VODOSE-583773 format. One line per field, with one value per residue: x, y, z of N, C-alpha, C, O in turn; residue number from 1; residue in one letter. Coordinates in steps of 0.001 Angstrom, whole numbers, plus 524288, in hexadecimal, padded with zeros to 5 digits. Example, Ala and Ser with C-alpha at 12.3 -4.5 7.8 and 13.67 -1.06 7.14 Angstrom:
nx = c(83386 / 83232)
ny = c(7E9C6 / 7F736)
nz = c(81E78 / 81BA8)
cax = c(8300C / 83566)
cay = c(7EE6C / 7FBDC)
caz = c(81E78 / 81BE4)
cx = c(83390 / 83264)
cy = c(7F31C / 8001E)
cz = c(81E78 / 81EBE)
ox = c(8379C / 83461)
oy = c(7F309 / 80472)
oz = c(82111 / 81F67)
num = c(1 / 2)
residu = c(a / s)
END
This chain:
nx = c(85DB8 / 85863 / 8526A / 84BCD / 848E5 / 83E97 / 83A36 / 83BB8 / 83185 / 82DD8 / 82B04 / 81FAE / 818B3 / 80F7E / 81250 / 81A2A / 81478 / 80DCF / 8155A / 81903 / 81076 / 80EC3 / 8180D / 8170A / 80E6C / 80B9F / 80255 / 7FA9D / 7EE76 / 7EBF5 / 7E47F / 7E496 / 7EEB0 / 7ED8E / 7E64F / 7EC91 / 7F475 / 7EF8C / 7EC58 / 7E67A / 7E276 / 7E4F8 / 7ECFC / 7F488 / 7F65C / 7FAB3 / 803BA / 80927 / 80AC6 / 81129 / 819E1 / 81D1E / 81F80 / 827CE / 82F37 / 83035 / 8299F / 82DB2 / 82A2F / 82033 / 81E12 / 81C2F / 81EC5 / 82506 / 82496 / 82FE7 / 830C9 / 82735 / 82811 / 82FBC / 839F3 / 84387 / 84D73 / 8542E / 85E56 / 86847 / 871D9 / 87EEC / 88687 / 892C4 / 89893 / 8A195 / 8A6F6 / 8A51D / 8A318 / 89C18 / 897D0 / 897A8 / 8912C / 887E5 / 885A1 / 883F5 / 87B55 / 873E6 / 87397 / 86FC9 / 86674 / 860D0 / 85EEA / 85514 / 85489 / 859C4 / 85541 / 856E3 / 860BE / 86BA4 / 874E1 / 87FA7 / 88708 / 8926B / 8999D / 89531 / 8901D / 885E0 / 87918 / 87063 / 86341 / 85E22 / 854DC / 85150 / 84CE1 / 851F8 / 85DFD / 86423 / 860E3 / 8648D / 86F44 / 87129 / 86E8E / 87651 / 87F22 / 87D5D / 87BE5 / 88468 / 88DB3 / 88EFB / 88DD8 / 89685 / 8979D / 89792 / 89F18 / 89E8B / 894A8 / 88B4C / 881FB / 87648 / 86CA5 / 85F73 / 858DF / 84F1C / 84547 / 84439 / 84132 / 83CC1 / 83AE7 / 835D1 / 832CF / 8358B / 83964 / 83161 / 83377)
ny = c(F3691 / F3E01 / F3E6B / F4707 / F482C / F459C / F3943 / F36F9 / F35BD / F2CBA / F3114 / F2FE4 / F2EF0 / F34D1 / F3B98 / F4157 / F4641 / F4C6D / F52E5 / F586D / F5EBD / F6486 / F69EF / F715C / F7712 / F7809 / F79CE / F74D8 / F6EFC / F634D / F5C67 / F5ED5 / F5BDB / F514A / F4E1D / F4FB1 / F4853 / F3F14 / F3B2D / F3A90 / F461A / F455B / F3DEE / F4372 / F4B7E / F45BA / F41EB / F4B35 / F4F05 / F46EF / F4834 / F5206 / F4FDA / F48D7 / F4F2E / F509A / F57F8 / F63AD / F6D27 / F771B / F8219 / F8FBB / F95C3 / FA16A / FAC98 / FB309 / FBD5D / FC1A9 / FC3C5 / FCAEE / FC6E8 / FC7D4 / FC523 / FBA5C / FB276 / FAA1C / FA371 / F9FDE / F99D1 / F994D / F92BA / F952C / F8C3B / F7E4E / F78D4 / F711D / F76CC / F8116 / F802F / F7C8C / F8515 / F8CE0 / F88A5 / F8923 / F940C / F97CF / F922C / F9677 / FA081 / FA891 / FAD65 / FA707 / F9EE2 / F9514 / F8B67 / F84C3 / F7B07 / F7841 / F71A0 / F7338 / F7B69 / F83F4 / F87A8 / F8945 / F8C19 / F9646 / F9AD7 / FA6C9 / FAFE5 / FBCC5 / FC9F1 / FD279 / FD82D / FDD4E / FD761 / FCDA2 / FCF85 / FD17C / FC7A8 / FC150 / FC522 / FC1E0 / FB6C5 / FB32F / FB967 / FBC34 / FB2F7 / FAC8C / FA31F / FA264 / FA26E / FA6F3 / FABF8 / FAB60 / FB25E / FB0D3 / FB7D8 / FB625 / FB8F7 / FB686 / FAE75 / FA3EA / F9952 / F93D0 / F8B5A / F8109 / F7715 / F69A6 / F603A / F5595 / F489A)
nz = c(DB978 / DC371 / DD069 / DD008 / DC5E0 / DBDB3 / DB87E / DAAD4 / DA1E1 / D97FF / D8B8C / D83D5 / D7779 / D78F9 / D8137 / D7C31 / D744B / D7A5C / D7F26 / D765E / D744B / D7DC7 / D7E6D / D76AC / D7A39 / D86B7 / D8B65 / D865F / D867D / D8DC4 / D89E9 / D7F58 / D7CB2 / D7EEC / D773D / D6E7D / D6FB6 / D70FE / D7B18 / D87F4 / D8F00 / D9985 / D9950 / D93C9 / D9AF1 / DA356 / D9E8A / D9C17 / DA64A / DAA20 / DA3A5 / DA6D5 / DB151 / DB020 / DABEC / DA157 / D9CA5 / D9F75 / DA343 / DA35E / D9C68 / D98E5 / D8CFE / D8AE4 / D8303 / D803F / D7C38 / D7EC1 / D8926 / D89AB / D8900 / D81F2 / D7E4D / D7A12 / D7D12 / D78E7 / D7EE0 / D7EF2 / D8802 / D8DE0 / D977C / DA227 / DA4D2 / DA3C5 / DAC9B / DB5FF / DBE88 / DBAC2 / DB1E9 / DB6A8 / DBD25 / DB59E / DB04B / DB86A / DBA1E / DB05A / DAF93 / DB7C5 / DB492 / DB067 / DA6A4 / D9FEA / D9739 / D92E8 / D94A9 / D9075 / D9259 / D8B35 / D80EA / D7896 / D7904 / D7DA1 / D89D4 / D8DDE / D88EA / D88B9 / D88F9 / D8982 / D8DEC / D8DF7 / D9138 / D8C46 / D8710 / D8F20 / D97DB / D94D2 / D94B7 / D9F6F / DA361 / D9E9D / DA380 / DADDE / DACF5 / DA6D2 / DA7B4 / DB263 / DB7B0 / DB7A4 / DB2D8 / DA822 / D9CC4 / D92C2 / D89FC / D7FA1 / D78B8 / D71BB / D6BE1 / D6A02 / D5E80 / D5B11 / D5FFA / D5A89 / D5B6F / D669A / D7149 / D7962 / D77E0 / D75A3 / D6C11 / D6B5C / D6A36)
cax = c(858FA / 85860 / 84D42 / 84894 / 84771 / 83A78 / 83B7B / 83999 / 82DF3 / 82E7E / 826E9 / 81D47 / 816D4 / 80BAB / 8153A / 81CD7 / 81075 / 80C37 / 819A0 / 8191A / 80C2D / 80F65 / 81C76 / 81510 / 80AE8 / 80A63 / 7FD01 / 7F6E9 / 7EB17 / 7ED20 / 7E0CF / 7E676 / 7F32F / 7EB79 / 7E41D / 7F0CB / 7F7CD / 7EC22 / 7EC27 / 7E2B2 / 7E4B1 / 7E746 / 7F1F9 / 7F823 / 7F7BB / 7FE3F / 808C3 / 80BDB / 80C7C / 81589 / 81E6D / 81EE2 / 821D0 / 82CCB / 832DF / 83028 / 82799 / 830CC / 82777 / 81C33 / 81F4D / 81A24 / 822F5 / 8241A / 82724 / 83386 / 82FA3 / 8227F / 8298E / 8342C / 83F06 / 8449D / 852A3 / 8557F / 863EC / 86A70 / 8770C / 882C6 / 88982 / 89783 / 899EE / 8A736 / 8A8EA / 8A0DD / 8A2E6 / 896B8 / 895FE / 8968D / 88C94 / 8835B / 88471 / 881B7 / 8760C / 87085 / 87300 / 86C67 / 86155 / 85E22 / 85E0C / 85020 / 85538 / 85BC1 / 850C0 / 858CB / 86660 / 86D76 / 87A63 / 88089 / 88C46 / 893DE / 89CDC / 89234 / 88E56 / 88034 / 8761F / 86BF4 / 85F4C / 85CDC / 850D5 / 85152 / 849CE / 854F7 / 863A4 / 86643 / 85FDA / 86826 / 8747F / 8714C / 86E87 / 87B6E / 882D5 / 87C56 / 87CAF / 88942 / 8924A / 88F8B / 88D5F / 89B97 / 89744 / 89787 / 8A3C5 / 89CA7 / 88F8F / 889F1 / 87C5B / 87388 / 8677E / 85BA0 / 8560C / 849C1 / 8444A / 841F1 / 83E8D / 83DDE / 836FC / 83776 / 830FC / 83959 / 83726 / 82FF0 / 833A6)
cay = c(F3931 / F3E4A / F3DF6 / F4B91 / F47F4 / F41BE / F35A9 / F386B / F31D0 / F2BAE / F339D / F2CF7 / F325C / F3878 / F3F9E / F44A8 / F4981 / F5056 / F56AD / F5BDD / F6285 / F6829 / F6D67 / F75BE / F7A35 / F74D7 / F7AF3 / F71D3 / F6BDF / F5DB3 / F59A8 / F5FB2 / F585A / F4BF6 / F4D26 / F4F90 / F43BA / F3A80 / F3959 / F3D80 / F4AAE / F4382 / F3B6A / F47B2 / F4E1D / F4239 / F41B1 / F502F / F4F19 / F434D / F4A8F / F563B / F4D53 / F4664 / F5326 / F5127 / F5D4A / F664A / F71B3 / F799E / F87A9 / F9317 / F983E / FA707 / FAF52 / FB6D9 / FC2AD / FC37C / FC58C / FCE6E / FC444 / FC84C / FC349 / FB4E0 / FB1B6 / FA4DE / FA4A6 / F9BB0 / F9AE0 / F963E / F92FB / F9596 / F86E1 / F7A7E / F75C9 / F702B / F7B07 / F85A6 / F7EF0 / F7C5B / F8A71 / F8F9F / F8695 / F8B51 / F99A4 / F9897 / F8FF8 / F99F0 / FA5A5 / FA865 / FAF42 / FA2A8 / F9BA8 / F8FC7 / F8AC4 / F7FAC / F79AA / F7607 / F7040 / F75F3 / F7FFF / F87CE / F8513 / F8988 / F8F8C / F9873 / F9E06 / FAAE1 / FB386 / FC184 / FCE11 / FD63B / FD77A / FDE69 / FD2DE / FC982 / FD0F1 / FD093 / FC204 / FBF29 / FC683 / FBE90 / FB136 / FB1C6 / FBC43 / FBC4A / FADB8 / FAA03 / F9DE5 / FA2AD / FA47D / FAA7D / FAA92 / FADC6 / FB323 / FB156 / FBA22 / FB449 / FBCFF / FB4AF / FA94A / FA128 / F94B9 / F925C / F87A6 / F7D4A / F71D9 / F6616 / F5C7B / F50B4 / F4479)
caz = c(DBB35 / DC922 / DD2F0 / DCEBF / DC060 / DBCCD / DB434 / DA5B6 / D9FCA / D926D / D8884 / D7F90 / D7347 / D7B21 / D8411 / D785A / D71C5 / D7E49 / D7FAB / D71C2 / D74D5 / D822A / D7D62 / D7388 / D7D7D / D8B48 / D8D2E / D8337 / D89FA / D8DAE / D8684 / D7A00 / D7C23 / D7EE8 / D720C / D6AA8 / D705A / D71A8 / D8086 / D8B16 / D91A2 / D9E73 / D980C / D9273 / D9FDF / DA62F / D9BC9 / D9CE1 / DABC2 / DAA9F / DA114 / DAA4E / DB5F0 / DAEB7 / DAA14 / D9BA6 / D9C2C / DA37B / DA557 / DA021 / D9C90 / D94C7 / D8A10 / D8AA9 / D7EB6 / D828F / D7A79 / D8172 / D8E66 / D88D4 / D8976 / D7C64 / D7CCF / D7AE2 / D7C2A / D791A / D80ED / D7F8A / D8CBE / D8EBF / D9D03 / DA33B / DA48E / DA38F / DB177 / DB7C0 / DC1EB / DB76E / DAEBA / DBA1F / DBEDC / DB120 / DAF82 / DBC85 / DB91A / DABD7 / DB0E2 / DBB6C / DB234 / DAD88 / DA147 / D9CCF / D95F6 / D9208 / D9562 / D8EAB / D931B / D860C / D7F28 / D73CD / D79E4 / D8094 / D8E97 / D8E66 / D8578 / D8B8B / D865D / D8D4D / D8C22 / D9134 / D8EB7 / D8930 / D8755 / D9458 / D9B3F / D933E / D9695 / DA51A / DA42E / D9D38 / DA7B3 / DB26A / DABE1 / DA439 / DA977 / DB814 / DB9FD / DB7F8 / DB07F / DA26F / D9A3E / D8EA3 / D87E3 / D7A9A / D7879 / D6CC8 / D6CD9 / D6635 / D5B97 / D5A87 / D624F / D561C / D5D84 / D6C01 / D731B / D7D4E / D7662 / D7368 / D686E / D6DEF / D6634)
cx = c(8590A / 852D1 / 8499B / 846A2 / 84332 / 83BF6 / 838EA / 835EA / 82EE4 / 829DD / 824CE / 81B3B / 812C9 / 80E6E / 817CE / 818F4 / 80E97 / 8106A / 819E1 / 814F5 / 80D49 / 81443 / 81AC6 / 811BE / 80948 / 80522 / 7F8E5 / 7F390 / 7EC38 / 7E952 / 7E25B / 7EB28 / 7F146 / 7E94A / 7E876 / 7F409 / 7F4BB / 7EC94 / 7E7BF / 7E571 / 7E748 / 7EC90 / 7F61B / 7F9FE / 7FB9A / 803A2 / 80BD4 / 80DF0 / 8113D / 81A7A / 82087 / 821C1 / 82732 / 830C6 / 8333A / 82DF3 / 829FF / 82E1C / 82366 / 81CED / 81C40 / 81EC4 / 8218A / 82725 / 82ABC / 83253 / 82AEF / 823B0 / 82EA1 / 83972 / 84116 / 849EA / 85324 / 85B2A / 86543 / 8702D / 87A4F / 8863B / 88E24 / 898F3 / 89FDB / 8A9CF / 8A42A / 8A0C3 / 89D44 / 894A1 / 8948E / 89192 / 887A6 / 881C9 / 881F5 / 87C2A / 8724A / 86F84 / 86F23 / 866E2 / 85E2C / 85D0F / 8590D / 85090 / 8575E / 85738 / 8524F / 85EB2 / 867D1 / 8734B / 87BDC / 88637 / 88D9B / 896E5 / 89A30 / 89042 / 88861 / 87DF0 / 87146 / 8683D / 85D69 / 858CC / 8508D / 84E5B / 84CF0 / 85ACF / 865F9 / 8655C / 86388 / 86DAD / 87508 / 87183 / 873D6 / 87F7D / 88231 / 87DBB / 8822C / 88E12 / 89320 / 88F81 / 892A4 / 89BC0 / 8984D / 89C8E / 8A249 / 89751 / 88EC2 / 8840D / 87A84 / 86E20 / 863CE / 858E7 / 85049 / 8495D / 84162 / 83EEB / 84065 / 839B4 / 8393B / 835F0 / 83580 / 83696 / 8362B / 82FE1 / 82EDA)
cy = c(F394C / F3E34 / F4277 / F4B7E / F43E0 / F3E21 / F3786 / F342A / F314C / F2E1C / F2FF2 / F30E7 / F3657 / F3CF5 / F4369 / F484B / F4DCB / F5480 / F5A6E / F6021 / F666A / F6B91 / F7220 / F795A / F76E9 / F7635 / F782A / F6E8E / F6606 / F5AA8 / F5A52 / F5C32 / F52BB / F4A86 / F4C84 / F4A93 / F3EAD / F37EC / F3C3D / F4231 / F4917 / F40F0 / F3F78 / F4A64 / F4AC7 / F4212 / F46C6 / F5084 / F4B8A / F4588 / F4F29 / F53E2 / F4B0C / F4A4A / F53A7 / F567E / F6046 / F6B0C / F739F / F7F78 / F8A95 / F95B6 / F9DFA / FA957 / FB37B / FBC7D / FC4F6 / FC579 / FC8B0 / FCBF1 / FC3B6 / FC63C / FBD7B / FB43C / FABF9 / FA5AE / F9FB5 / F9D28 / F9722 / F96E9 / F9349 / F9043 / F8341 / F76F9 / F756C / F74AB / F7FE4 / F84C0 / F7EFE / F81CD / F8D8D / F8DBF / F88EF / F9118 / F9A92 / F968F / F93BA / F9F63 / FA58F / FAA4E / FAB06 / F9EE8 / F95F1 / F8FC2 / F853B / F7F30 / F7671 / F746A / F73B2 / F7AF5 / F847C / F84FE / F84CF / F8D25 / F9134 / F9B20 / FA1D0 / FAE7F / FB808 / FC5DC / FD1A3 / FD54C / FD91E / FD9E7 / FCE5A / FCAA7 / FCFF0 / FCAB8 / FBFA4 / FC085 / FC2D2 / FB8DE / FAFDD / FB46A / FBBE6 / FB6DC / FAB16 / FA4A0 / F9DE4 / FA524 / FA873 / FA893 / FAD70 / FADE0 / FB393 / FB379 / FB85B / FB8EF / FBB9F / FAF59 / FA608 / F9C5C / F93F1 / F8E88 / F8401 / F77BB / F6EA2 / F6249 / F5760 / F4C66 / F40F4)
cz = c(DC129 / DCB3A / DD18B / DC922 / DBF97 / DB852 / DAF26 / DA3E3 / D99F5 / D8F8D / D8457 / D7B88 / D7539 / D7DFF / D8040 / D7599 / D7578 / D7ED6 / D7B0F / D7240 / D7932 / D81A3 / D7A28 / D76D9 / D822D / D8DBD / D89DF / D86E7 / D8969 / D8A43 / D80C4 / D78DF / D7BA2 / D798D / D6E03 / D6AFC / D713E / D7708 / D8347 / D8D91 / D96BC / D9D7A / D96A8 / D9768 / DA2F8 / DA3A4 / D9C7D / DA275 / DAC8A / DA816 / DA439 / DAF03 / DB4C0 / DACA4 / DA433 / D9A36 / DA0BC / DA5D9 / DA184 / DA0B8 / D9863 / D921F / D893A / D8614 / D8101 / D8106 / D7D5C / D86EE / D8E38 / D8A17 / D83E8 / D7AA2 / D7E1A / D7955 / D7CA5 / D7A7D / D8161 / D842C / D8D07 / D947A / D9DA5 / DA31D / DA49C / DA863 / DB358 / DBB0B / DBEC2 / DB446 / DB217 / DBBF5 / DBA6C / DB012 / DB37E / DBB97 / DB4AB / DACDC / DB441 / DB93F / DAEEF / DA7E1 / D9DB0 / D9BFC / D9543 / D92C9 / D93D8 / D8FC3 / D8E54 / D852F / D7A78 / D74AA / D7CAD / D856E / D8ED6 / D8A3E / D8884 / D87CD / D8A94 / D8AE4 / D9003 / D8E64 / D8B1B / D89F7 / D8C99 / D9836 / D99E0 / D9532 / D9C77 / DA64B / DA2EA / DA15B / DAC4D / DB159 / DAA01 / DA68B / DAF58 / DBA89 / DBAC8 / DB573 / DAA9C / DA062 / D9608 / D8CDB / D82CB / D7A35 / D72D7 / D6E22 / D6888 / D63A6 / D5B2B / D5D13 / D5E3C / D57E5 / D631A / D6DA3 / D7728 / D7BEC / D743D / D6FCE / D6B4E / D69CF / D6670)
ox = c(859AA / 84F09 / 844D8 / 84316 / 84403 / 83EB3 / 8347D / 83718 / 83088 / 8255A / 827C4 / 81BF6 / 812AA / 80D12 / 817A2 / 81A19 / 80DE1 / 80F31 / 81AD8 / 815E2 / 80CCB / 81499 / 81CDA / 81223 / 805FF / 803AD / 7F438 / 7F5A8 / 7ED48 / 7EACE / 7E188 / 7EB92 / 7F325 / 7EA48 / 7E81B / 7F621 / 7F702 / 7ED1E / 7E58C / 7EA38 / 7EB5A / 7F038 / 7FAA3 / 7FEA5 / 7FF6C / 8079E / 8108E / 81265 / 814EA / 81EC5 / 8253F / 825F1 / 82ABA / 83544 / 83643 / 83028 / 82889 / 82FA3 / 82336 / 81C74 / 81A09 / 8224B / 81D66 / 82BC1 / 828D6 / 832D2 / 82AB6 / 820AC / 83172 / 83CFC / 84077 / 84AD0 / 8529A / 85CA8 / 8639B / 87308 / 878BA / 8889A / 88D85 / 89A61 / 8A2C8 / 8AE51 / 89FC1 / 89E9B / 89A19 / 8901F / 890B2 / 88E2E / 883AE / 87D25 / 87E47 / 878AE / 86DFA / 86B1A / 86B98 / 86311 / 8596A / 85A89 / 858CF / 84D45 / 856D7 / 85593 / 84F73 / 86154 / 8657B / 87653 / 87993 / 889AF / 88A57 / 896C3 / 89CAE / 88EE3 / 88620 / 88085 / 86E6E / 869E4 / 85B61 / 8593F / 84FAD / 84D6D / 84AD3 / 85C61 / 8698F / 868B9 / 86565 / 87065 / 878F4 / 87455 / 875B5 / 882E7 / 8860B / 8806F / 88451 / 8921A / 89791 / 89102 / 89331 / 89FAA / 899BA / 89E14 / 8A47A / 895B0 / 8913A / 8816F / 87CD9 / 86B51 / 864F6 / 856E3 / 84CF4 / 84CCF / 83C9D / 83A90 / 84512 / 83566 / 83DEE / 8379A / 838D6 / 831EF / 839CE / 82C9E / 82E64)
oy = c(F353E / F3DF5 / F41DD / F4E70 / F3F42 / F3FC2 / F3968 / F2F86 / F34FE / F2D44 / F2D42 / F359F / F3AC2 / F4185 / F4827 / F4CE1 / F5245 / F5926 / F5F17 / F649C / F6B21 / F6FAA / F7669 / F7E1F / F736F / F73FC / F7911 / F6BA6 / F6418 / F56B6 / F56C4 / F59E1 / F4FC8 / F4643 / F4937 / F48C5 / F3A88 / F332A / F3FF2 / F4233 / F4B3A / F41B2 / F3EF9 / F4B75 / F4CDA / F4219 / F46A9 / F5220 / F4CF8 / F44D6 / F5018 / F55BB / F4B4E / F48DB / F56D4 / F593C / F5F83 / F6CCE / F71F5 / F8193 / F883C / F97A9 / F9F3A / FA829 / FB723 / FC004 / FC9AC / FC883 / FC90F / FCE90 / FBF9F / FC5A3 / FBBE4 / FB54E / FA951 / FA84A / F9BE3 / FA157 / F9266 / F9B31 / F91D7 / F8FC7 / F84FD / F72AE / F78EB / F7635 / F8282 / F8826 / F813A / F8302 / F9085 / F90E8 / F8A8C / F92E6 / F9DC7 / F98F6 / F9421 / FA28E / FA2BC / FA8F6 / FAB65 / F9C24 / F9267 / F93A1 / F8177 / F829A / F724D / F75A9 / F76B5 / F7E70 / F8865 / F8065 / F80B0 / F90BB / F8DF1 / F9D69 / FA03B / FAFFC / FB742 / FC580 / FD3A2 / FD209 / FD67E / FD8C7 / FCB95 / FC72B / FCDC6 / FC90B / FBC4B / FBD59 / FC0DC / FB668 / FABD1 / FB1E3 / FBB58 / FB645 / FA7C2 / FA1DF / F99E0 / FA963 / FACB9 / FA435 / FB16F / FA9F9 / FB64B / FB11A / FB903 / FBC64 / FBF15 / FAC12 / FA57B / F9B6C / F9378 / F8E8D / F83F0 / F740C / F709D / F6141 / F5517 / F4C80 / F3D4C)
oz = c(DC3AC / DC845 / DD1D0 / DC7C4 / DC0A7 / DB4B7 / DAF2F / DA452 / D975A / D90FD / D81AB / D7C21 / D7354 / D7D4F / D8107 / D74B7 / D73DD / D7EFB / D7BC4 / D70C6 / D7863 / D8420 / D7AD8 / D7666 / D81B5 / D91BF / D8A89 / D8A1D / D8523 / D87F3 / D7DA3 / D74AE / D7854 / D778F / D6A88 / D670C / D7220 / D7779 / D8125 / D8E24 / D9826 / DA082 / D982F / D9804 / DA506 / DA656 / D9D61 / DA346 / DAF4B / DAA22 / DA444 / DB07D / DB800 / DABB1 / DA23E / D96EF / DA541 / DAA0E / D9D03 / DA504 / D94D3 / D94BF / D8722 / D855E / D837D / D8440 / D7E4C / D8920 / D9219 / D8C05 / D8175 / D75F2 / D829C / D74E4 / D804C / D77A3 / D83D6 / D8432 / D8C7D / D9624 / D9A1C / DA182 / DA569 / DA841 / DB26C / DBA69 / DBFF0 / DB402 / DB08D / DBC4B / DBB4E / DAF12 / DB21A / DBC32 / DB52F / DAB31 / DB3AA / DBBD7 / DAB0C / DA4A5 / D98EC / D9F8F / D96D2 / D91AE / D95B6 / D8E40 / D8D72 / D8846 / D789F / D7159 / D7DF2 / D8528 / D8FDD / D8859 / D8A9D / D83E9 / D8EA3 / D8657 / D94AD / D89B0 / D8746 / D8D22 / D8E6F / D9B75 / D9D56 / D9717 / D9E37 / DA9CF / DA5D0 / DA28E / DAE68 / DB479 / DAB78 / DA742 / DB11A / DBF11 / DBE35 / DB5E5 / DA860 / DA20B / D95C5 / D8E08 / D81C7 / D7B3A / D6FA3 / D713C / D63E9 / D6651 / D5AEF / D5C5F / D5E80 / D5615 / D6421 / D6B80 / D782D / D7E87 / D7166 / D7072 / D6D78 / D6647 / D6359)
num = c(1 / 2 / 3 / 4 / 5 / 6 / 7 / 8 / 9 / 10 / 11 / 12 / 13 / 14 / 15 / 16 / 17 / 18 / 19 / 20 / 21 / 22 / 23 / 24 / 25 / 26 / 27 / 28 / 29 / 30 / 31 / 32 / 33 / 34 / 35 / 36 / 37 / 38 / 39 / 40 / 41 / 42 / 43 / 44 / 45 / 46 / 47 / 48 / 49 / 50 / 51 / 52 / 53 / 54 / 55 / 56 / 57 / 58 / 59 / 60 / 61 / 62 / 63 / 64 / 65 / 66 / 67 / 68 / 69 / 70 / 71 / 72 / 73 / 74 / 75 / 76 / 77 / 78 / 79 / 80 / 81 / 82 / 83 / 84 / 85 / 86 / 87 / 88 / 89 / 90 / 91 / 92 / 93 / 94 / 95 / 96 / 97 / 98 / 99 / 100 / 101 / 102 / 103 / 104 / 105 / 106 / 107 / 108 / 109 / 110 / 111 / 112 / 113 / 114 / 115 / 116 / 117 / 118 / 119 / 120 / 121 / 122 / 123 / 124 / 125 / 126 / 127 / 128 / 129 / 130 / 131 / 132 / 133 / 134 / 135 / 136 / 137 / 138 / 139 / 140 / 141 / 142 / 143 / 144 / 145 / 146 / 147 / 148 / 149 / 150 / 151 / 152 / 153 / 154 / 155 / 156 / 157 / 158 / 159 / 160 / 161)
residu = c(x / x / x / x / x / x / x / x / x / x / x / x / x / x / x / x / x / x / x / x / x / x / x / x / x / x / x / x / x / x / x / x / x / x / x / x / x / x / x / x / x / x / x / x / x / x / x / x / x / x / x / x / x / x / x / x / x / x / x / x / x / x / x / x / x / x / x / x / x / x / x / x / x / x / x / x / x / x / x / x / x / x / x / x / x / x / x / x / x / x / x / x / x / x / x / x / x / x / x / x / x / x / x / x / x / x / x / x / x / x / x / x / x / x / x / x / x / x / x / x / x / x / x / x / x / x / x / x / x / x / x / x / x / x / x / x / x / x / x / x / x / x / x / x / x / x / x / x / x / x / x / x / x / x / x / x / x / x / x / x / x)
END
């Protein structure tokens, strides 16, 4: 852990119960959470603030329906880098991290270098993106695209033990 990383706090049963609620809807009023977990609203507020400060709660966002904003193509892309040297991997991570069309990027094992989730409005936009990210970057040996026919399940919530 470096100086920039806040210390992780140990979660108790109250914290876990609060996390389960705010993962479903982070706009749930604190008094409603308090009633559900048998704490005061002030205690809930302090616990949420402490979890935010320690990095357990990494952010508060609104989830946007891609279809509502005409982002109709979801592509799952297997990327094979030219090599697995640290400089190549780091450059690819930076390239994909900085691309707003790349919704998620995973550095993986199993014969594939990275798996990307990309959301774009249409196929011409996807083609332009693949040229920029994969063909012109000089980092990618090959890639394979899977186009989602239906977003059966998407989400960001994790199972809280």
